[in-house]
DRENPATOR-281946 format. One record per residue (C-alpha): residue number from 1; x, y, z. Coordinates in steps of 0.5 Angstrom, whole numbers, plus 500, padded with zeros to 3 digits. Example, Ala and Ser with C-alpha at 12.3 -4.5 7.8 and 13.67 -1.06 7.14 Angstrom:
% DRENPATOR-281946
+-----+-----+-----+-----+
: seq :   x :   y :   z :
+-----+-----+-----+-----+
:   1 : 525 : 491 : 516 :
:   2 : 527 : 498 : 514 :
+-----+-----+-----+-----+
***
This chain:
% DRENPATOR-281946
+-----+-----+-----+-----+
: seq :   x :   y :   z :
+-----+-----+-----+-----+
:   1 : 176 : 816 : 292 :
:   2 : 181 : 816 : 286 :
:   3 : 184 : 809 : 290 :
:   4 : 177 : 806 : 290 :
:   5 : 176 : 808 : 283 :
:   6 : 182 : 805 : 280 :
:   7 : 181 : 799 : 284 :
:   8 : 174 : 798 : 281 :
:   9 : 177 : 800 : 274 :
:  10 : 182 : 794 : 275 :
:  11 : 178 : 789 : 278 :
:  12 : 171 : 789 : 275 :
:  13 : 171 : 784 : 270 :
:  14 : 168 : 785 : 263 :
:  15 : 168 : 778 : 260 :
:  16 : 162 : 773 : 258 :
:  17 : 160 : 772 : 265 :
:  18 : 159 : 780 : 266 :
:  19 : 155 : 780 : 260 :
:  20 : 151 : 774 : 261 :
:  21 : 149 : 777 : 268 :
:  22 : 147 : 784 : 265 :
:  23 : 143 : 780 : 260 :
:  24 : 139 : 776 : 265 :
:  25 : 138 : 782 : 270 :
:  26 : 135 : 786 : 264 :
:  27 : 130 : 781 : 262 :
:  28 : 128 : 780 : 269 :
:  29 : 127 : 787 : 270 :
:  30 : 123 : 788 : 264 :
:  31 : 118 : 783 : 267 :
:  32 : 118 : 786 : 273 :
:  33 : 117 : 793 : 270 :
:  34 : 111 : 790 : 266 :
:  35 : 108 : 787 : 272 :
:  36 : 109 : 794 : 276 :
:  37 : 105 : 797 : 271 :
:  38 : 100 : 792 : 270 :
:  39 : 094 : 797 : 273 :
:  40 : 095 : 802 : 267 :
:  41 : 091 : 797 : 263 :
:  42 : 087 : 793 : 268 :
:  43 : 085 : 800 : 271 :
:  44 : 081 : 801 : 265 :
:  45 : 076 : 796 : 266 :
:  46 : 076 : 796 : 273 :
:  47 : 074 : 803 : 273 :
:  48 : 068 : 801 : 270 :
:  49 : 067 : 795 : 274 :
:  50 : 068 : 799 : 280 :
:  51 : 065 : 806 : 278 :
:  52 : 071 : 809 : 280 :
:  53 : 073 : 817 : 279 :
:  54 : 079 : 819 : 276 :
:  55 : 082 : 820 : 283 :
:  56 : 081 : 813 : 285 :
:  57 : 083 : 810 : 278 :
:  58 : 090 : 814 : 279 :
:  59 : 090 : 811 : 286 :
:  60 : 089 : 804 : 284 :
:  61 : 094 : 805 : 278 :
:  62 : 099 : 808 : 283 :
:  63 : 099 : 803 : 289 :
:  64 : 104 : 798 : 287 :
:  65 : 109 : 804 : 285 :
:  66 : 108 : 806 : 293 :
:  67 : 111 : 799 : 295 :
:  68 : 116 : 799 : 290 :
:  69 : 119 : 805 : 292 :
:  70 : 119 : 804 : 299 :
:  71 : 122 : 798 : 298 :
:  72 : 128 : 801 : 294 :
:  73 : 132 : 803 : 300 :
:  74 : 133 : 797 : 304 :
:  75 : 133 : 792 : 298 :
:  76 : 139 : 797 : 295 :
:  77 : 143 : 796 : 302 :
:  78 : 142 : 789 : 302 :
:  79 : 144 : 788 : 295 :
:  80 : 151 : 792 : 298 :
:  81 : 151 : 787 : 304 :
:  82 : 149 : 780 : 301 :
:  83 : 150 : 781 : 293 :
:  84 : 145 : 782 : 288 :
:  85 : 143 : 775 : 285 :
:  86 : 140 : 773 : 292 :
:  87 : 136 : 779 : 293 :
:  88 : 134 : 780 : 286 :
:  89 : 131 : 773 : 286 :
:  90 : 127 : 773 : 292 :
:  91 : 124 : 780 : 290 :
:  92 : 121 : 776 : 284 :
:  93 : 119 : 770 : 288 :
:  94 : 115 : 774 : 293 :
:  95 : 111 : 777 : 288 :
:  96 : 108 : 771 : 285 :
:  97 : 102 : 769 : 289 :
:  98 : 100 : 776 : 290 :
:  99 : 100 : 777 : 282 :
: 100 : 095 : 771 : 282 :
: 101 : 091 : 773 : 287 :
: 102 : 089 : 779 : 283 :
: 103 : 085 : 775 : 279 :
: 104 : 080 : 774 : 284 :
: 105 : 079 : 781 : 287 :
: 106 : 072 : 784 : 287 :
: 107 : 073 : 790 : 292 :
: 108 : 077 : 796 : 291 :
: 109 : 081 : 795 : 298 :
: 110 : 083 : 788 : 295 :
: 111 : 086 : 791 : 289 :
: 112 : 090 : 796 : 293 :
: 113 : 092 : 791 : 298 :
: 114 : 094 : 786 : 293 :
: 115 : 097 : 792 : 289 :
: 116 : 102 : 794 : 295 :
: 117 : 105 : 786 : 295 :
: 118 : 105 : 786 : 287 :
: 119 : 109 : 793 : 288 :
: 120 : 115 : 790 : 291 :
: 121 : 117 : 788 : 283 :
: 122 : 118 : 795 : 282 :
: 123 : 124 : 795 : 287 :
: 124 : 128 : 791 : 283 :
: 125 : 131 : 797 : 280 :
: 126 : 135 : 799 : 286 :
: 127 : 138 : 791 : 286 :
: 128 : 140 : 791 : 279 :
: 129 : 143 : 797 : 278 :
: 130 : 149 : 796 : 283 :
: 131 : 149 : 789 : 281 :
: 132 : 150 : 790 : 274 :
: 133 : 155 : 796 : 275 :
: 134 : 160 : 792 : 279 :
: 135 : 161 : 787 : 274 :
: 136 : 164 : 793 : 269 :
: 137 : 169 : 798 : 270 :
: 138 : 167 : 805 : 271 :
: 139 : 168 : 808 : 264 :
: 140 : 163 : 803 : 262 :
: 141 : 158 : 803 : 268 :
: 142 : 154 : 808 : 265 :
: 143 : 153 : 804 : 259 :
: 144 : 151 : 798 : 263 :
: 145 : 146 : 801 : 267 :
: 146 : 143 : 804 : 261 :
: 147 : 142 : 797 : 258 :
: 148 : 139 : 795 : 265 :
: 149 : 135 : 801 : 265 :
: 150 : 132 : 799 : 259 :
: 151 : 128 : 794 : 262 :
: 152 : 123 : 800 : 263 :
: 153 : 120 : 798 : 257 :
: 154 : 116 : 793 : 261 :
: 155 : 111 : 798 : 261 :
: 156 : 111 : 798 : 254 :
: 157 : 110 : 790 : 254 :
: 158 : 104 : 791 : 258 :
: 159 : 101 : 795 : 254 :
: 160 : 102 : 790 : 248 :
: 161 : 101 : 784 : 252 :
: 162 : 095 : 786 : 257 :
: 163 : 090 : 788 : 252 :
: 164 : 091 : 782 : 247 :
: 165 : 090 : 777 : 253 :
: 166 : 084 : 781 : 255 :
: 167 : 081 : 781 : 248 :
: 168 : 083 : 774 : 247 :
: 169 : 080 : 771 : 254 :
: 170 : 074 : 776 : 254 :
: 171 : 076 : 778 : 261 :
: 172 : 081 : 782 : 265 :
: 173 : 082 : 776 : 270 :
: 174 : 087 : 772 : 265 :
: 175 : 092 : 778 : 265 :
: 176 : 094 : 777 : 273 :
: 177 : 094 : 769 : 272 :
: 178 : 099 : 770 : 266 :
: 179 : 103 : 775 : 269 :
: 180 : 104 : 770 : 275 :
: 181 : 107 : 764 : 271 :
: 182 : 111 : 769 : 267 :
: 183 : 114 : 772 : 274 :
: 184 : 116 : 765 : 276 :
: 185 : 119 : 763 : 270 :
: 186 : 123 : 769 : 270 :
: 187 : 125 : 768 : 277 :
: 188 : 128 : 761 : 275 :
: 189 : 131 : 763 : 269 :
: 190 : 135 : 769 : 272 :
: 191 : 137 : 764 : 278 :
: 192 : 141 : 759 : 273 :
: 193 : 143 : 765 : 268 :
: 194 : 146 : 770 : 273 :
: 195 : 152 : 769 : 277 :
: 196 : 155 : 772 : 284 :
: 197 : 162 : 775 : 286 :
: 198 : 163 : 776 : 293 :
: 199 : 168 : 781 : 292 :
: 200 : 162 : 786 : 290 :
: 201 : 159 : 786 : 297 :
: 202 : 162 : 792 : 299 :
: 203 : 157 : 793 : 305 :
: 204 : 159 : 787 : 309 :
: 205 : 163 : 790 : 314 :
: 206 : 159 : 797 : 315 :
: 207 : 154 : 798 : 320 :
: 208 : 147 : 800 : 317 :
: 209 : 148 : 807 : 320 :
: 210 : 155 : 807 : 317 :
: 211 : 151 : 806 : 310 :
: 212 : 146 : 811 : 311 :
: 213 : 151 : 816 : 313 :
: 214 : 152 : 818 : 306 :
: 215 : 145 : 820 : 305 :
: 216 : 146 : 826 : 309 :
: 217 : 150 : 828 : 303 :
: 218 : 146 : 834 : 299 :
: 219 : 148 : 831 : 292 :
: 220 : 144 : 825 : 294 :
: 221 : 138 : 830 : 295 :
: 222 : 140 : 833 : 288 :
: 223 : 140 : 827 : 284 :
: 224 : 133 : 825 : 287 :
: 225 : 130 : 831 : 285 :
: 226 : 132 : 830 : 278 :
: 227 : 130 : 823 : 278 :
: 228 : 123 : 825 : 281 :
: 229 : 122 : 828 : 274 :
: 230 : 125 : 824 : 269 :
: 231 : 123 : 817 : 272 :
: 232 : 117 : 819 : 277 :
: 233 : 114 : 823 : 271 :
: 234 : 115 : 817 : 266 :
: 235 : 112 : 812 : 271 :
: 236 : 106 : 817 : 272 :
: 237 : 105 : 818 : 265 :
: 238 : 106 : 811 : 263 :
: 239 : 100 : 809 : 268 :
: 240 : 096 : 815 : 266 :
: 241 : 096 : 815 : 258 :
: 242 : 092 : 809 : 256 :
: 243 : 086 : 812 : 260 :
: 244 : 088 : 819 : 257 :
: 245 : 087 : 816 : 250 :
: 246 : 080 : 813 : 252 :
: 247 : 077 : 819 : 255 :
: 248 : 080 : 825 : 251 :
: 249 : 080 : 821 : 244 :
: 250 : 075 : 816 : 245 :
: 251 : 079 : 810 : 243 :
: 252 : 078 : 803 : 245 :
: 253 : 083 : 800 : 250 :
: 254 : 087 : 796 : 245 :
: 255 : 088 : 802 : 241 :
: 256 : 089 : 807 : 247 :
: 257 : 095 : 802 : 250 :
: 258 : 098 : 801 : 243 :
: 259 : 099 : 809 : 242 :
: 260 : 101 : 810 : 249 :
: 261 : 107 : 805 : 248 :
: 262 : 109 : 810 : 243 :
: 263 : 111 : 813 : 249 :
: 264 : 113 : 808 : 254 :
: 265 : 117 : 804 : 249 :
: 266 : 123 : 809 : 247 :
: 267 : 122 : 811 : 255 :
: 268 : 125 : 804 : 256 :
: 269 : 129 : 802 : 251 :
: 270 : 133 : 808 : 249 :
: 271 : 136 : 808 : 256 :
: 272 : 142 : 805 : 254 :
: 273 : 143 : 811 : 249 :
: 274 : 143 : 815 : 255 :
: 275 : 148 : 811 : 259 :
: 276 : 152 : 812 : 252 :
: 277 : 151 : 819 : 252 :
: 278 : 153 : 820 : 259 :
: 279 : 159 : 816 : 259 :
: 280 : 161 : 820 : 252 :
: 281 : 159 : 828 : 254 :
: 282 : 158 : 828 : 262 :
: 283 : 152 : 827 : 266 :
: 284 : 151 : 834 : 267 :
: 285 : 151 : 836 : 260 :
: 286 : 146 : 830 : 258 :
: 287 : 141 : 832 : 264 :
: 288 : 141 : 839 : 262 :
: 289 : 139 : 838 : 255 :
: 290 : 134 : 832 : 257 :
: 291 : 130 : 837 : 262 :
: 292 : 130 : 843 : 256 :
: 293 : 127 : 838 : 251 :
: 294 : 122 : 835 : 256 :
: 295 : 120 : 843 : 258 :
: 296 : 118 : 845 : 251 :
: 297 : 114 : 839 : 250 :
: 298 : 110 : 839 : 256 :
: 299 : 109 : 847 : 254 :
: 300 : 105 : 845 : 248 :
: 301 : 102 : 839 : 251 :
: 302 : 099 : 843 : 257 :
: 303 : 094 : 847 : 252 :
: 304 : 087 : 845 : 253 :
: 305 : 082 : 845 : 248 :
: 306 : 080 : 852 : 247 :
: 307 : 075 : 856 : 243 :
: 308 : 076 : 864 : 243 :
: 309 : 073 : 870 : 239 :
: 310 : 077 : 876 : 237 :
: 311 : 073 : 882 : 236 :
: 312 : 077 : 885 : 230 :
: 313 : 075 : 891 : 226 :
: 314 : 072 : 888 : 221 :
: 315 : 068 : 883 : 225 :
: 316 : 069 : 877 : 230 :
: 317 : 075 : 872 : 229 :
: 318 : 074 : 865 : 232 :
: 319 : 079 : 861 : 233 :
: 320 : 079 : 853 : 235 :
: 321 : 086 : 850 : 239 :
: 322 : 086 : 843 : 240 :
: 323 : 092 : 838 : 240 :
: 324 : 090 : 832 : 236 :
: 325 : 092 : 825 : 237 :
: 326 : 097 : 825 : 232 :
: 327 : 101 : 831 : 235 :
: 328 : 100 : 829 : 242 :
: 329 : 103 : 822 : 240 :
: 330 : 109 : 825 : 237 :
: 331 : 110 : 830 : 242 :
: 332 : 110 : 824 : 248 :
: 333 : 115 : 820 : 244 :
: 334 : 120 : 826 : 244 :
: 335 : 118 : 826 : 252 :
: 336 : 119 : 819 : 252 :
: 337 : 126 : 819 : 249 :
: 338 : 128 : 825 : 253 :
: 339 : 126 : 821 : 260 :
: 340 : 130 : 815 : 257 :
: 341 : 136 : 819 : 257 :
: 342 : 135 : 823 : 263 :
: 343 : 134 : 816 : 267 :
: 344 : 141 : 814 : 265 :
: 345 : 144 : 820 : 266 :
: 346 : 142 : 821 : 273 :
: 347 : 145 : 815 : 275 :
: 348 : 151 : 816 : 272 :
: 349 : 152 : 822 : 277 :
: 350 : 151 : 816 : 282 :
: 351 : 156 : 811 : 280 :
: 352 : 161 : 817 : 279 :
: 353 : 160 : 820 : 286 :
: 354 : 158 : 814 : 290 :
: 355 : 162 : 808 : 288 :
: 356 : 162 : 804 : 294 :
: 357 : 155 : 806 : 296 :
: 358 : 151 : 805 : 290 :
: 359 : 146 : 800 : 293 :
: 360 : 144 : 805 : 298 :
: 361 : 144 : 812 : 294 :
: 362 : 141 : 809 : 288 :
: 363 : 136 : 806 : 293 :
: 364 : 134 : 813 : 296 :
: 365 : 134 : 816 : 289 :
: 366 : 130 : 811 : 286 :
: 367 : 125 : 812 : 292 :
: 368 : 124 : 819 : 290 :
: 369 : 123 : 817 : 283 :
: 370 : 118 : 812 : 285 :
: 371 : 114 : 816 : 290 :
: 372 : 113 : 821 : 285 :
: 373 : 111 : 816 : 280 :
: 374 : 106 : 814 : 286 :
: 375 : 103 : 821 : 287 :
: 376 : 103 : 824 : 280 :
: 377 : 097 : 819 : 277 :
: 378 : 093 : 821 : 284 :
: 379 : 095 : 828 : 283 :
: 380 : 093 : 828 : 275 :
: 381 : 086 : 825 : 277 :
: 382 : 085 : 830 : 283 :
: 383 : 086 : 836 : 278 :
: 384 : 082 : 833 : 273 :
: 385 : 076 : 832 : 278 :
: 386 : 077 : 839 : 281 :
: 387 : 078 : 843 : 274 :
: 388 : 075 : 838 : 269 :
: 389 : 081 : 840 : 264 :
: 390 : 085 : 833 : 262 :
: 391 : 091 : 837 : 260 :
: 392 : 092 : 839 : 267 :
: 393 : 097 : 833 : 268 :
: 394 : 102 : 836 : 263 :
: 395 : 101 : 843 : 266 :
: 396 : 104 : 839 : 273 :
: 397 : 109 : 836 : 269 :
: 398 : 111 : 843 : 266 :
: 399 : 112 : 846 : 273 :
: 400 : 116 : 840 : 276 :
: 401 : 121 : 840 : 270 :
: 402 : 122 : 848 : 270 :
: 403 : 124 : 847 : 278 :
: 404 : 129 : 842 : 276 :
: 405 : 132 : 846 : 271 :
: 406 : 132 : 852 : 276 :
: 407 : 136 : 848 : 281 :
: 408 : 141 : 845 : 276 :
: 409 : 142 : 852 : 274 :
: 410 : 144 : 855 : 281 :
: 411 : 147 : 848 : 283 :
: 412 : 153 : 847 : 278 :
: 413 : 158 : 853 : 277 :
: 414 : 158 : 855 : 269 :
: 415 : 166 : 856 : 270 :
: 416 : 167 : 849 : 272 :
: 417 : 163 : 846 : 267 :
: 418 : 166 : 850 : 262 :
: 419 : 173 : 848 : 264 :
: 420 : 172 : 840 : 265 :
: 421 : 165 : 838 : 260 :
: 422 : 167 : 831 : 260 :
: 423 : 166 : 830 : 268 :
: 424 : 161 : 834 : 270 :
: 425 : 161 : 831 : 276 :
: 426 : 167 : 835 : 278 :
: 427 : 164 : 841 : 278 :
: 428 : 165 : 846 : 284 :
: 429 : 159 : 845 : 289 :
: 430 : 155 : 850 : 293 :
+-----+-----+-----+-----+
***
């Protein structure tokens, strides 16, 4: 592995072309992510139009996430074999027509089917990650992947743009038409601004089974579990929060979307900070801090609106506990920051340990995160329908985060971490 790392360090270009590729890829991923999250906003008027339950809302919002997740593994492998430029362009191109057709759908099943096709845009992450990483030396891959991953801020872009379009046009059908044109323009800009390097096609001489063999490594499952919390949780909450503001606090769609962006925006933009921190302090230490911050915030967010009476000596004492929109938004902002950093730190693990199979491994890790992002909104809605308590979504996230912390504690040996804190990936494995 040391020979491979030295080769990457020596041959990865860091000049103008590398930064141009990174800029074009980040912009394209931002638009792809905005499209991927579009039902977080469209789902609000559709819930009324189609008389959907909370579970059905979760399903329609999360359907694009399913295909975006399942497609990550093959697209990641194809990126290793054929290069990121052509795969990224084709990924965007195949979504243009389905996005446009959403504006003409009228039944739930139609939205679900089109959502499956549109969801391919979300798989662009497993294409762009190995594509941009190979343009940079190993010492800067964390930063490069963090900058690219900042395209997650497309979730916030949708929350800013889609409500404005709906209010301006008076109908939600304007959104898919505008997004379809935006995707077409983005695909063309990406093609002319990006570049190819045949030397980056590491999988060209490997069979499919040889590339997939690395997935038997327990480390891949470990990082997939972490990513299901920091990315899956981010996607699930980004889809769920606008309607949470509407139903919990009675806000209109434009105000709900704006406040939800206070979580989505730092959750995307600050991923570059996570890349820098992972390069500087190590992937393990960064991820460990992220999980603790998220756990503390989810604990506070989980408490439902409660009234209770204490029978004191001098008479009953009444108490009322509730989380107002200001406190809720502040806590979600910190959750967004933590998840942004965590998304980058998990992929720093991947780039450090799987240099020759970044596409395949990042596809599997991304698949785990995406599937979690698909399941969580559905589970959020199901829990609300079953219990009537809206904060159950945070109770679920608290439990998932706690599991990650327990796994990290028993996976990495403290003695090895203390001996080499800068390269946490070198810790002794069980």
